[in-house]
All heavy atoms as TSV, in Angstrom:
chain	resi	resn	atom	element	x	y	z
A	1	MET	N	N	-21.037	-14.426	-13.290
A	1	MET	CA	C	-21.134	-14.641	-14.719
A	1	MET	C	C	-19.739	-14.644	-15.305
A	1	MET	O	O	-18.872	-13.903	-14.892
A	1	MET	CB	C	-21.997	-13.531	-15.317
A	1	MET	CG	C	-22.321	-13.693	-16.755
A	1	MET	SD	S	-23.580	-14.949	-16.948
A	1	MET	CE	C	-23.718	-14.987	-18.686
A	2	VAL	N	N	-19.558	-15.469	-16.292
A	2	VAL	CA	C	-18.267	-15.541	-16.974
A	2	VAL	C	C	-18.200	-14.494	-18.074
A	2	VAL	O	O	-19.224	-13.982	-18.521
A	2	VAL	CB	C	-18.041	-16.940	-17.588
A	2	VAL	CG1	C	-17.991	-18.001	-16.522
A	2	VAL	CG2	C	-19.115	-17.268	-18.602
A	3	ASP	N	N	-17.000	-14.179	-18.495
A	3	ASP	CA	C	-16.823	-13.263	-19.619
A	3	ASP	C	C	-17.088	-14.041	-20.902
A	3	ASP	O	O	-16.357	-14.976	-21.234
A	3	ASP	CB	C	-15.401	-12.695	-19.635
A	3	ASP	CG	C	-15.151	-11.758	-18.466
A	3	ASP	OD1	O	-16.110	-11.123	-18.001
A	3	ASP	OD2	O	-13.991	-11.669	-18.037
A	4	LEU	N	N	-18.134	-13.667	-21.595
A	4	LEU	CA	C	-18.518	-14.366	-22.817
A	4	LEU	C	C	-17.787	-13.786	-24.019
A	4	LEU	O	O	-17.555	-12.584	-24.083
A	4	LEU	CB	C	-20.027	-14.244	-23.042
A	4	LEU	CG	C	-20.917	-14.822	-21.954
A	4	LEU	CD1	C	-22.375	-14.493	-22.236
A	4	LEU	CD2	C	-20.723	-16.325	-21.842
A	5	THR	N	N	-17.469	-14.655	-24.949
A	5	THR	CA	C	-16.895	-14.184	-26.208
A	5	THR	C	C	-18.023	-13.606	-27.057
A	5	THR	O	O	-19.207	-13.799	-26.780
A	5	THR	CB	C	-16.222	-15.333	-26.972
A	5	THR	OG1	O	-17.234	-16.259	-27.393
A	5	THR	CG2	C	-15.168	-16.038	-26.129
A	6	GLU	N	N	-17.633	-12.938	-28.119
A	6	GLU	CA	C	-18.619	-12.392	-29.054
A	6	GLU	C	C	-19.470	-13.520	-29.651
A	6	GLU	O	O	-20.680	-13.376	-29.814
A	6	GLU	CB	C	-17.880	-11.639	-30.165
A	6	GLU	CG	C	-18.776	-11.021	-31.204
A	6	GLU	CD	C	-17.979	-10.306	-32.281
A	6	GLU	OE1	O	-16.913	-9.736	-31.971
A	6	GLU	OE2	O	-18.433	-10.333	-33.435
A	7	HIS	N	N	-18.824	-14.642	-29.935
A	7	HIS	CA	C	-19.542	-15.784	-30.512
A	7	HIS	C	C	-20.516	-16.392	-29.508
A	7	HIS	O	O	-21.636	-16.779	-29.872
A	7	HIS	CB	C	-18.562	-16.839	-31.001
A	7	HIS	CG	C	-17.757	-16.387	-32.172
A	7	HIS	ND1	N	-16.867	-17.202	-32.814
A	7	HIS	CD2	C	-17.697	-15.202	-32.833
A	7	HIS	CE1	C	-16.299	-16.555	-33.811
A	7	HIS	NE2	N	-16.778	-15.327	-33.824
A	8	GLU	N	N	-20.107	-16.506	-28.272
A	8	GLU	CA	C	-20.993	-17.049	-27.240
A	8	GLU	C	C	-22.196	-16.142	-27.017
A	8	GLU	O	O	-23.320	-16.628	-26.853
A	8	GLU	CB	C	-20.219	-17.255	-25.930
A	8	GLU	CG	C	-19.219	-18.377	-26.008
A	8	GLU	CD	C	-18.244	-18.391	-24.851
A	8	GLU	OE1	O	-17.968	-17.320	-24.253
A	8	GLU	OE2	O	-17.739	-19.481	-24.529
A	9	THR	N	N	-21.970	-14.855	-27.026
A	9	THR	CA	C	-23.077	-13.903	-26.881
A	9	THR	C	C	-24.051	-14.041	-28.048
A	9	THR	O	O	-25.270	-14.054	-27.851
A	9	THR	CB	C	-22.539	-12.460	-26.798
A	9	THR	OG1	O	-21.669	-12.368	-25.663
A	9	THR	CG2	C	-23.665	-11.462	-26.640
A	10	ALA	N	N	-23.522	-14.193	-29.251
A	10	ALA	CA	C	-24.371	-14.378	-30.427
A	10	ALA	C	C	-25.147	-15.688	-30.329
A	10	ALA	O	O	-26.332	-15.751	-30.691
A	10	ALA	CB	C	-23.528	-14.357	-31.694
A	11	ALA	N	N	-24.516	-16.736	-29.824
A	11	ALA	CA	C	-25.181	-18.033	-29.676
A	11	ALA	C	C	-26.300	-17.964	-28.649
A	11	ALA	O	O	-27.362	-18.576	-28.826
A	11	ALA	CB	C	-24.165	-19.113	-29.307
A	12	ILE	N	N	-26.096	-17.224	-27.577
A	12	ILE	CA	C	-27.151	-17.052	-26.571
A	12	ILE	C	C	-28.337	-16.332	-27.195
A	12	ILE	O	O	-29.490	-16.721	-26.998
A	12	ILE	CB	C	-26.613	-16.296	-25.336
A	12	ILE	CG1	C	-25.670	-17.210	-24.549
A	12	ILE	CG2	C	-27.767	-15.795	-24.458
A	12	ILE	CD1	C	-24.938	-16.528	-23.422
A	13	ARG	N	N	-28.051	-15.298	-27.952
A	13	ARG	CA	C	-29.142	-14.573	-28.624
A	13	ARG	C	C	-29.888	-15.478	-29.601
A	13	ARG	O	O	-31.104	-15.423	-29.716
A	13	ARG	CB	C	-28.605	-13.341	-29.334
A	13	ARG	CG	C	-28.154	-12.265	-28.382
A	13	ARG	CD	C	-27.889	-10.954	-29.106
A	13	ARG	NE	N	-27.420	-9.948	-28.202
A	13	ARG	CZ	C	-28.176	-9.254	-27.364
A	13	ARG	NH1	N	-29.452	-9.498	-27.307
A	13	ARG	NH2	N	-27.659	-8.342	-26.570
A	14	ALA	N	N	-29.158	-16.341	-30.309
A	14	ALA	CA	C	-29.787	-17.263	-31.252
A	14	ALA	C	C	-30.665	-18.281	-30.525
A	14	ALA	O	O	-31.674	-18.733	-31.061
A	14	ALA	CB	C	-28.724	-17.976	-32.078
A	15	ALA	N	N	-30.299	-18.641	-29.309
A	15	ALA	CA	C	-31.067	-19.619	-28.533
A	15	ALA	C	C	-32.368	-19.031	-27.995
A	15	ALA	O	O	-33.257	-19.779	-27.569
A	15	ALA	CB	C	-30.225	-20.157	-27.379
A	16	MET	N	N	-32.503	-17.717	-28.028
A	16	MET	CA	C	-33.706	-17.082	-27.468
A	16	MET	C	C	-34.962	-17.428	-28.258
A	16	MET	O	O	-36.028	-17.604	-27.667
A	16	MET	CB	C	-33.525	-15.565	-27.390
A	16	MET	CG	C	-32.559	-15.161	-26.308
A	16	MET	SD	S	-32.233	-13.383	-26.063
A	16	MET	CE	C	-33.170	-12.517	-27.230
A	17	LYS	N	N	-34.863	-17.547	-29.581
A	17	LYS	CA	C	-36.056	-17.815	-30.384
A	17	LYS	C	C	-36.682	-19.168	-30.047
A	17	LYS	O	O	-37.876	-19.229	-29.755
A	17	LYS	CB	C	-35.756	-17.707	-31.871
A	17	LYS	CG	C	-36.993	-17.914	-32.716
A	17	LYS	CD	C	-36.754	-17.760	-34.182
A	17	LYS	CE	C	-38.061	-17.979	-34.928
A	17	LYS	NZ	N	-37.896	-17.967	-36.343
A	18	PRO	N	N	-35.920	-20.271	-30.074
A	18	PRO	CA	C	-36.558	-21.543	-29.715
A	18	PRO	C	C	-37.030	-21.577	-28.259
A	18	PRO	O	O	-38.054	-22.187	-27.942
A	18	PRO	CB	C	-35.481	-22.594	-29.985
A	18	PRO	CG	C	-34.208	-21.861	-30.159
A	18	PRO	CD	C	-34.543	-20.456	-30.534
A	19	LEU	N	N	-36.322	-20.898	-27.395
A	19	LEU	CA	C	-36.739	-20.833	-25.997
A	19	LEU	C	C	-38.051	-20.061	-25.867
A	19	LEU	O	O	-38.948	-20.464	-25.124
A	19	LEU	CB	C	-35.641	-20.174	-25.161
A	19	LEU	CG	C	-35.777	-20.253	-23.657
A	19	LEU	CD1	C	-35.860	-21.690	-23.188
A	19	LEU	CD2	C	-34.614	-19.562	-22.993
A	20	ALA	N	N	-38.178	-18.985	-26.620
A	20	ALA	CA	C	-39.415	-18.194	-26.595
A	20	ALA	C	C	-40.595	-19.005	-27.115
A	20	ALA	O	O	-41.721	-18.856	-26.622
A	20	ALA	CB	C	-39.236	-16.921	-27.424
A	21	GLU	N	N	-40.351	-19.871	-28.092
A	21	GLU	CA	C	-41.427	-20.711	-28.612
A	21	GLU	C	C	-41.958	-21.660	-27.533
A	21	GLU	O	O	-43.169	-21.867	-27.424
A	21	GLU	CB	C	-40.933	-21.492	-29.831
A	21	GLU	CG	C	-40.677	-20.597	-31.032
A	21	GLU	CD	C	-39.994	-21.316	-32.175
A	21	GLU	OE1	O	-39.698	-22.525	-32.059
A	21	GLU	OE2	O	-39.742	-20.647	-33.202
A	22	ILE	N	N	-41.062	-22.212	-26.733
A	22	ILE	CA	C	-41.491	-23.086	-25.633
A	22	ILE	C	C	-42.223	-22.279	-24.573
A	22	ILE	O	O	-43.244	-22.713	-24.035
A	22	ILE	CB	C	-40.282	-23.826	-25.011
A	22	ILE	CG1	C	-39.617	-24.719	-26.052
A	22	ILE	CG2	C	-40.693	-24.625	-23.781
A	22	ILE	CD1	C	-40.498	-25.797	-26.635
A	23	MET	N	N	-41.715	-21.086	-24.273
A	23	MET	CA	C	-42.385	-20.236	-23.276
A	23	MET	C	C	-43.776	-19.840	-23.754
A	23	MET	O	O	-44.692	-19.706	-22.943
A	23	MET	CB	C	-41.551	-18.997	-22.974
A	23	MET	CG	C	-40.372	-19.254	-22.063
A	23	MET	SD	S	-40.826	-20.046	-20.493
A	23	MET	CE	C	-41.983	-18.860	-19.823
A	24	GLU	N	N	-43.944	-19.673	-25.049
A	24	GLU	CA	C	-45.258	-19.352	-25.597
A	24	GLU	C	C	-46.230	-20.497	-25.314
A	24	GLU	O	O	-47.385	-20.275	-24.953
A	24	GLU	CB	C	-45.152	-19.095	-27.105
A	24	GLU	CG	C	-46.404	-18.523	-27.711
A	24	GLU	CD	C	-46.686	-17.104	-27.272
A	24	GLU	OE1	O	-45.739	-16.352	-26.982
A	24	GLU	OE2	O	-47.871	-16.751	-27.219
A	25	GLU	N	N	-45.743	-21.731	-25.458
A	25	GLU	CA	C	-46.573	-22.903	-25.161
A	25	GLU	C	C	-46.905	-22.987	-23.674
A	25	GLU	O	O	-48.036	-23.304	-23.303
A	25	GLU	CB	C	-45.858	-24.185	-25.585
A	25	GLU	CG	C	-45.713	-24.373	-27.064
A	25	GLU	CD	C	-44.932	-25.633	-27.415
A	25	GLU	OE1	O	-44.820	-26.531	-26.554
A	25	GLU	OE2	O	-44.426	-25.710	-28.543
A	26	ILE	N	N	-45.917	-22.733	-22.839
A	26	ILE	CA	C	-46.106	-22.839	-21.390
A	26	ILE	C	C	-46.967	-21.691	-20.877
A	26	ILE	O	O	-47.840	-21.885	-20.041
A	26	ILE	CB	C	-44.738	-22.845	-20.662
A	26	ILE	CG1	C	-43.985	-24.141	-20.985
A	26	ILE	CG2	C	-44.907	-22.665	-19.159
A	26	ILE	CD1	C	-42.543	-24.162	-20.486
A	27	GLY	N	N	-46.703	-20.505	-21.378
A	27	GLY	CA	C	-47.377	-19.300	-20.906
A	27	GLY	C	C	-46.380	-18.397	-20.219
A	27	GLY	O	O	-45.691	-18.814	-19.285
A	28	TRP	N	N	-46.290	-17.179	-20.717
A	28	TRP	CA	C	-45.286	-16.236	-20.215
A	28	TRP	C	C	-45.518	-15.835	-18.762
A	28	TRP	O	O	-44.586	-15.411	-18.085
A	28	TRP	CB	C	-45.245	-14.992	-21.103
A	28	TRP	CG	C	-44.566	-15.258	-22.408
A	28	TRP	CD1	C	-45.163	-15.542	-23.594
A	28	TRP	CD2	C	-43.160	-15.308	-22.641
A	28	TRP	NE1	N	-44.209	-15.756	-24.565
A	28	TRP	CE2	C	-42.975	-15.617	-24.010
A	28	TRP	CE3	C	-42.041	-15.118	-21.839
A	28	TRP	CZ2	C	-41.718	-15.739	-24.578
A	28	TRP	CZ3	C	-40.787	-15.226	-22.412
A	28	TRP	CH2	C	-40.631	-15.537	-23.766
A	29	GLN	N	N	-46.704	-15.978	-18.275
A	29	GLN	CA	C	-47.005	-15.569	-16.900
A	29	GLN	C	C	-46.695	-16.660	-15.878
A	29	GLN	O	O	-46.759	-16.422	-14.677
A	29	GLN	CB	C	-48.476	-15.148	-16.778
A	29	GLN	CG	C	-48.863	-13.993	-17.685
A	29	GLN	CD	C	-47.998	-12.760	-17.477
A	29	GLN	OE1	O	-47.667	-12.399	-16.345
A	29	GLN	NE2	N	-47.619	-12.122	-18.570
A	30	ALA	N	N	-46.354	-17.860	-16.351
A	30	ALA	CA	C	-46.063	-18.975	-15.440
A	30	ALA	C	C	-44.777	-18.700	-14.666
A	30	ALA	O	O	-43.783	-18.250	-15.224
A	30	ALA	CB	C	-45.931	-20.265	-16.236
A	31	ARG	N	N	-44.844	-18.961	-13.369
A	31	ARG	CA	C	-43.643	-18.825	-12.538
A	31	ARG	C	C	-42.813	-20.095	-12.675
A	31	ARG	O	O	-43.350	-21.191	-12.817
A	31	ARG	CB	C	-44.022	-18.619	-11.077
A	31	ARG	CG	C	-44.785	-17.338	-10.829
A	31	ARG	CD	C	-45.115	-17.106	-9.386
A	31	ARG	NE	N	-45.435	-18.340	-8.662
A	31	ARG	CZ	C	-45.508	-18.415	-7.341
A	31	ARG	NH1	N	-45.302	-17.349	-6.601
A	31	ARG	NH2	N	-45.794	-19.554	-6.761
A	32	LEU	N	N	-41.512	-19.949	-12.634
A	32	LEU	CA	C	-40.622	-21.093	-12.767
A	32	LEU	C	C	-40.947	-22.154	-11.719
A	32	LEU	O	O	-40.944	-23.354	-12.018
A	32	LEU	CB	C	-39.162	-20.645	-12.655
A	32	LEU	CG	C	-38.099	-21.703	-12.917
A	32	LEU	CD1	C	-38.246	-22.290	-14.321
A	32	LEU	CD2	C	-36.716	-21.129	-12.729
A	33	SER	N	N	-41.259	-21.735	-10.520
A	33	SER	CA	C	-41.563	-22.692	-9.452
A	33	SER	C	C	-42.864	-23.455	-9.691
A	33	SER	O	O	-43.104	-24.487	-9.067
A	33	SER	CB	C	-41.624	-21.977	-8.098
A	33	SER	OG	O	-42.664	-21.021	-8.096
A	34	ASP	N	N	-43.701	-22.967	-10.601
A	34	ASP	CA	C	-44.963	-23.644	-10.918
A	34	ASP	C	C	-44.848	-24.618	-12.092
A	34	ASP	O	O	-45.800	-25.341	-12.378
A	34	ASP	CB	C	-46.051	-22.610	-11.240
A	34	ASP	CG	C	-46.434	-21.776	-10.033
A	34	ASP	OD1	O	-46.237	-22.245	-8.889
A	34	ASP	OD2	O	-46.910	-20.643	-10.230
A	35	LEU	N	N	-43.705	-24.639	-12.743
A	35	LEU	CA	C	-43.528	-25.521	-13.890
A	35	LEU	C	C	-43.275	-26.950	-13.428
A	35	LEU	O	O	-42.691	-27.185	-12.373
A	35	LEU	CB	C	-42.358	-25.058	-14.757
A	35	LEU	CG	C	-42.443	-23.656	-15.338
A	35	LEU	CD1	C	-41.228	-23.392	-16.219
A	35	LEU	CD2	C	-43.721	-23.453	-16.113
A	36	SER	N	N	-43.690	-27.880	-14.258
A	36	SER	CA	C	-43.416	-29.290	-13.967
A	36	SER	C	C	-41.948	-29.585	-14.259
A	36	SER	O	O	-41.262	-28.810	-14.945
A	36	SER	CB	C	-44.303	-30.190	-14.826
A	36	SER	OG	O	-43.916	-30.095	-16.193
A	37	GLU	N	N	-41.493	-30.701	-13.756
A	37	GLU	CA	C	-40.113	-31.102	-14.028
A	37	GLU	C	C	-39.894	-31.249	-15.532
A	37	GLU	O	O	-38.866	-30.816	-16.068
A	37	GLU	CB	C	-39.794	-32.425	-13.330
A	37	GLU	CG	C	-38.386	-32.923	-13.587
A	37	GLU	CD	C	-38.071	-34.233	-12.906
A	37	GLU	OE1	O	-38.899	-34.751	-12.135
A	37	GLU	OE2	O	-36.962	-34.751	-13.144
A	38	ALA	N	N	-40.862	-31.826	-16.230
A	38	ALA	CA	C	-40.740	-32.006	-17.678
A	38	ALA	C	C	-40.633	-30.663	-18.396
A	38	ALA	O	O	-39.855	-30.528	-19.349
A	38	ALA	CB	C	-41.936	-32.791	-18.207
A	39	GLN	N	N	-41.381	-29.667	-17.961
A	39	GLN	CA	C	-41.317	-28.350	-18.585
A	39	GLN	C	C	-39.962	-27.692	-18.367
A	39	GLN	O	O	-39.392	-27.091	-19.281
A	39	GLN	CB	C	-42.434	-27.450	-18.061
A	39	GLN	CG	C	-43.806	-27.842	-18.552
A	39	GLN	CD	C	-44.906	-27.074	-17.857
A	39	GLN	OE1	O	-44.874	-26.873	-16.647
A	39	GLN	NE2	N	-45.893	-26.643	-18.638
A	40	VAL	N	N	-39.440	-27.799	-17.157
A	40	VAL	CA	C	-38.121	-27.215	-16.860
A	40	VAL	C	C	-37.039	-27.917	-17.672
A	40	VAL	O	O	-36.162	-27.270	-18.250
A	40	VAL	CB	C	-37.815	-27.281	-15.347
A	40	VAL	CG1	C	-36.385	-26.841	-15.064
A	40	VAL	CG2	C	-38.799	-26.433	-14.565
A	41	LEU	N	N	-37.109	-29.245	-17.735
A	41	LEU	CA	C	-36.129	-29.983	-18.530
A	41	LEU	C	C	-36.215	-29.602	-20.004
A	41	LEU	O	O	-35.184	-29.469	-20.680
A	41	LEU	CB	C	-36.332	-31.483	-18.354
A	41	LEU	CG	C	-35.951	-32.043	-16.986
A	41	LEU	CD1	C	-36.349	-33.506	-16.880
A	41	LEU	CD2	C	-34.479	-31.850	-16.693
A	42	THR	N	N	-37.408	-29.401	-20.507
A	42	THR	CA	C	-37.577	-28.966	-21.898
A	42	THR	C	C	-36.947	-27.601	-22.119
A	42	THR	O	O	-36.245	-27.387	-23.115
A	42	THR	CB	C	-39.070	-28.938	-22.281
A	42	THR	OG1	O	-39.595	-30.266	-22.177
A	42	THR	CG2	C	-39.267	-28.415	-23.698
A	43	LEU	N	N	-37.183	-26.673	-21.194
A	43	LEU	CA	C	-36.566	-25.345	-21.315
A	43	LEU	C	C	-35.042	-25.440	-21.341
A	43	LEU	O	O	-34.383	-24.785	-22.160
A	43	LEU	CB	C	-37.012	-24.447	-20.158
A	43	LEU	CG	C	-38.426	-23.919	-20.210
A	43	LEU	CD1	C	-38.779	-23.216	-18.908
A	43	LEU	CD2	C	-38.605	-22.981	-21.392
A	44	ILE	N	N	-34.487	-26.251	-20.475
A	44	ILE	CA	C	-33.032	-26.407	-20.418
A	44	ILE	C	C	-32.515	-27.033	-21.711
A	44	ILE	O	O	-31.533	-26.558	-22.297
A	44	ILE	CB	C	-32.616	-27.235	-19.193
A	44	ILE	CG1	C	-32.926	-26.457	-17.906
A	44	ILE	CG2	C	-31.133	-27.617	-19.255
A	44	ILE	CD1	C	-32.828	-27.287	-16.639
A	45	GLU	N	N	-33.174	-28.100	-22.162
A	45	GLU	CA	C	-32.740	-28.769	-23.383
A	45	GLU	C	C	-32.802	-27.840	-24.589
A	45	GLU	O	O	-31.891	-27.832	-25.422
A	45	GLU	CB	C	-33.604	-30.008	-23.634
A	45	GLU	CG	C	-33.339	-31.125	-22.646
A	45	GLU	CD	C	-34.348	-32.260	-22.767
A	45	GLU	OE1	O	-35.152	-32.280	-23.722
A	45	GLU	OE2	O	-34.328	-33.132	-21.883
A	46	VAL	N	N	-33.859	-27.056	-24.681
A	46	VAL	CA	C	-34.006	-26.138	-25.807
A	46	VAL	C	C	-32.952	-25.030	-25.737
A	46	VAL	O	O	-32.349	-24.671	-26.749
A	46	VAL	CB	C	-35.433	-25.558	-25.845
A	46	VAL	CG1	C	-35.537	-24.394	-26.807
A	46	VAL	CG2	C	-36.427	-26.647	-26.231
A	47	ALA	N	N	-32.712	-24.504	-24.549
A	47	ALA	CA	C	-31.717	-23.436	-24.400
A	47	ALA	C	C	-30.316	-23.945	-24.732
A	47	ALA	O	O	-29.582	-23.316	-25.513
A	47	ALA	CB	C	-31.757	-22.871	-22.985
A	48	VAL	N	N	-29.943	-25.080	-24.174
A	48	VAL	CA	C	-28.609	-25.638	-24.426
A	48	VAL	C	C	-28.477	-26.062	-25.884
A	48	VAL	O	O	-27.466	-25.790	-26.536
A	48	VAL	CB	C	-28.315	-26.812	-23.469
A	48	VAL	CG1	C	-27.032	-27.536	-23.848
A	48	VAL	CG2	C	-28.239	-26.311	-22.030
A	49	GLY	N	N	-29.507	-26.711	-26.406
A	49	GLY	CA	C	-29.475	-27.140	-27.795
A	49	GLY	C	C	-29.365	-25.972	-28.759
A	49	GLY	O	O	-28.604	-26.017	-29.727
A	50	GLY	N	N	-30.127	-24.911	-28.506
A	50	GLY	CA	C	-30.054	-23.723	-29.349
A	50	GLY	C	C	-28.680	-23.079	-29.308
A	50	GLY	O	O	-28.143	-22.654	-30.330
A	51	PHE	N	N	-28.090	-23.030	-28.120
A	51	PHE	CA	C	-26.747	-22.485	-27.957
A	51	PHE	C	C	-25.734	-23.331	-28.720
A	51	PHE	O	O	-24.903	-22.812	-29.479
A	51	PHE	CB	C	-26.379	-22.413	-26.468
A	51	PHE	CG	C	-24.989	-21.914	-26.206
A	51	PHE	CD1	C	-24.731	-20.553	-26.162
A	51	PHE	CD2	C	-23.940	-22.796	-26.010
A	51	PHE	CE1	C	-23.442	-20.079	-25.927
A	51	PHE	CE2	C	-22.655	-22.337	-25.780
A	51	PHE	CZ	C	-22.402	-20.978	-25.725
A	52	GLN	N	N	-25.802	-24.648	-28.541
A	52	GLN	CA	C	-24.856	-25.538	-29.218
A	52	GLN	C	C	-25.006	-25.465	-30.735
A	52	GLN	O	O	-24.001	-25.430	-31.452
A	52	GLN	CB	C	-25.053	-26.979	-28.744
A	52	GLN	CG	C	-24.588	-27.209	-27.324
A	52	GLN	CD	C	-24.846	-28.628	-26.847
A	52	GLN	OE1	O	-25.786	-29.277	-27.278
A	52	GLN	NE2	N	-23.991	-29.100	-25.955
A	53	ASP	N	N	-26.238	-25.448	-31.213
A	53	ASP	CA	C	-26.468	-25.359	-32.657
A	53	ASP	C	C	-25.862	-24.075	-33.225
A	53	ASP	O	O	-25.223	-24.090	-34.282
A	53	ASP	CB	C	-27.964	-25.400	-32.971
A	53	ASP	CG	C	-28.582	-26.766	-32.725
A	53	ASP	OD1	O	-27.827	-27.759	-32.555
A	53	ASP	OD2	O	-29.832	-26.835	-32.686
A	54	ALA	N	N	-26.060	-22.976	-32.519
A	54	ALA	CA	C	-25.509	-21.704	-32.973
A	54	ALA	C	C	-23.982	-21.716	-32.944
A	54	ALA	O	O	-23.333	-21.229	-33.877
A	54	ALA	CB	C	-26.047	-20.553	-32.126
A	55	MET	N	N	-23.402	-22.285	-31.901
A	55	MET	CA	C	-21.940	-22.355	-31.822
A	55	MET	C	C	-21.378	-23.238	-32.932
A	55	MET	O	O	-20.337	-22.915	-33.511
A	55	MET	CB	C	-21.495	-22.872	-30.445
A	55	MET	CG	C	-21.692	-21.857	-29.322
A	55	MET	SD	S	-20.737	-20.334	-29.516
A	55	MET	CE	C	-19.079	-20.912	-29.174
A	56	HIS	N	N	-22.059	-24.334	-33.246
A	56	HIS	CA	C	-21.618	-25.188	-34.354
A	56	HIS	C	C	-21.682	-24.422	-35.668
A	56	HIS	O	O	-20.772	-24.528	-36.495
A	56	HIS	CB	C	-22.466	-26.462	-34.441
A	56	HIS	CG	C	-22.165	-27.467	-33.388
A	56	HIS	ND1	N	-21.058	-28.287	-33.415
A	56	HIS	CD2	C	-22.828	-27.790	-32.259
A	56	HIS	CE1	C	-21.051	-29.060	-32.353
A	56	HIS	NE2	N	-22.118	-28.781	-31.631
A	57	GLY	N	N	-22.748	-23.654	-35.856
A	57	GLY	CA	C	-22.879	-22.845	-37.064
A	57	GLY	C	C	-21.798	-21.800	-37.175
A	57	GLY	O	O	-21.246	-21.573	-38.258
A	58	ILE	N	N	-21.482	-21.177	-36.070
A	58	ILE	CA	C	-20.425	-20.161	-36.053
A	58	ILE	C	C	-19.078	-20.803	-36.376
A	58	ILE	O	O	-18.298	-20.290	-37.172
A	58	ILE	CB	C	-20.389	-19.433	-34.697
A	58	ILE	CG1	C	-21.641	-18.559	-34.534
A	58	ILE	CG2	C	-19.116	-18.610	-34.548
A	58	ILE	CD1	C	-21.862	-18.043	-33.120
A	59	ALA	N	N	-18.816	-21.960	-35.755
A	59	ALA	CA	C	-17.539	-22.643	-35.975
A	59	ALA	C	C	-17.406	-23.130	-37.413
A	59	ALA	O	O	-16.298	-23.185	-37.959
A	59	ALA	CB	C	-17.396	-23.806	-35.006
A	60	ALA	N	N	-18.520	-23.470	-38.042
A	60	ALA	CA	C	-18.486	-23.980	-39.405
A	60	ALA	C	C	-18.308	-22.878	-40.444
A	60	ALA	O	O	-17.921	-23.153	-41.575
A	60	ALA	CB	C	-19.762	-24.765	-39.699
A	61	SER	N	N	-18.572	-21.643	-40.048
A	61	SER	CA	C	-18.437	-20.548	-41.011
A	61	SER	C	C	-16.960	-20.345	-41.373
A	61	SER	O	O	-16.073	-20.577	-40.573
A	61	SER	CB	C	-19.056	-19.260	-40.473
A	61	SER	OG	O	-18.252	-18.724	-39.435
A	62	ALA	N	N	-16.735	-19.927	-42.569
A	62	ALA	CA	C	-15.364	-19.786	-43.064
A	62	ALA	C	C	-14.560	-18.736	-42.310
A	62	ALA	O	O	-13.337	-18.832	-42.228
A	62	ALA	CB	C	-15.402	-19.435	-44.552
A	63	ASP	N	N	-15.227	-17.738	-41.755
A	63	ASP	CA	C	-14.524	-16.640	-41.096
A	63	ASP	C	C	-14.231	-16.913	-39.624
A	63	ASP	O	O	-13.511	-16.149	-38.995
A	63	ASP	CB	C	-15.338	-15.353	-41.202
A	63	ASP	CG	C	-15.533	-14.933	-42.651
A	63	ASP	OD1	O	-14.635	-15.197	-43.463
A	63	ASP	OD2	O	-16.574	-14.356	-42.935
A	64	ALA	N	N	-14.791	-17.971	-39.076
A	64	ALA	CA	C	-14.655	-18.194	-37.633
A	64	ALA	C	C	-13.348	-18.908	-37.306
A	64	ALA	O	O	-12.882	-19.771	-38.030
A	64	ALA	CB	C	-15.822	-19.028	-37.128
A	65	GLU	N	N	-12.781	-18.519	-36.180
A	65	GLU	CA	C	-11.608	-19.206	-35.669
A	65	GLU	C	C	-12.095	-20.368	-34.802
A	65	GLU	O	O	-13.195	-20.366	-34.274
A	65	GLU	CB	C	-10.784	-18.271	-34.801
A	65	GLU	CG	C	-10.155	-17.131	-35.570
A	65	GLU	CD	C	-9.319	-16.236	-34.650
A	65	GLU	OE1	O	-8.844	-16.732	-33.618
A	65	GLU	OE2	O	-9.165	-15.075	-34.988
A	66	VAL	N	N	-11.238	-21.367	-34.626
A	66	VAL	CA	C	-11.578	-22.474	-33.742
A	66	VAL	C	C	-11.641	-21.929	-32.316
A	66	VAL	O	O	-10.689	-21.283	-31.859
A	66	VAL	CB	C	-10.522	-23.596	-33.851
A	66	VAL	CG1	C	-10.830	-24.725	-32.880
A	66	VAL	CG2	C	-10.450	-24.112	-35.279
A	67	PRO	N	N	-12.759	-22.175	-31.586
A	67	PRO	CA	C	-12.940	-21.540	-30.274
A	67	PRO	C	C	-12.190	-22.208	-29.133
A	67	PRO	O	O	-12.446	-21.942	-27.981
A	67	PRO	CB	C	-14.456	-21.643	-30.068
A	67	PRO	CG	C	-14.853	-22.850	-30.832
A	67	PRO	CD	C	-13.931	-22.894	-32.030
A	68	PHE	N	N	-11.239	-23.083	-29.425
A	68	PHE	CA	C	-10.487	-23.727	-28.348
A	68	PHE	C	C	-9.036	-23.854	-28.715
A	68	PHE	O	O	-8.595	-23.633	-29.769
A	68	PHE	CB	C	-11.046	-25.109	-28.010
A	68	PHE	CG	C	-11.275	-25.981	-29.202
A	68	PHE	CD1	C	-10.256	-26.766	-29.706
A	68	PHE	CD2	C	-12.510	-26.022	-29.836
A	68	PHE	CE1	C	-10.458	-27.574	-30.804
A	68	PHE	CE2	C	-12.719	-26.839	-30.929
A	68	PHE	CZ	C	-11.687	-27.614	-31.408
């Protein structure tokens, strides 16, 4: 695992809500190996999208420094 910044950690936490919504649809008891390719791709897209959206929000805030 890489050393995450405070902002990255916050973005991961923000991505949990949309990811949980998809897991609710799929079913929390489903094993990853039992998911269809489309379901796995949806989980990845939602997780990455949620992370990116949160990072964009953090970067747009007046108090945030440019992360690069």
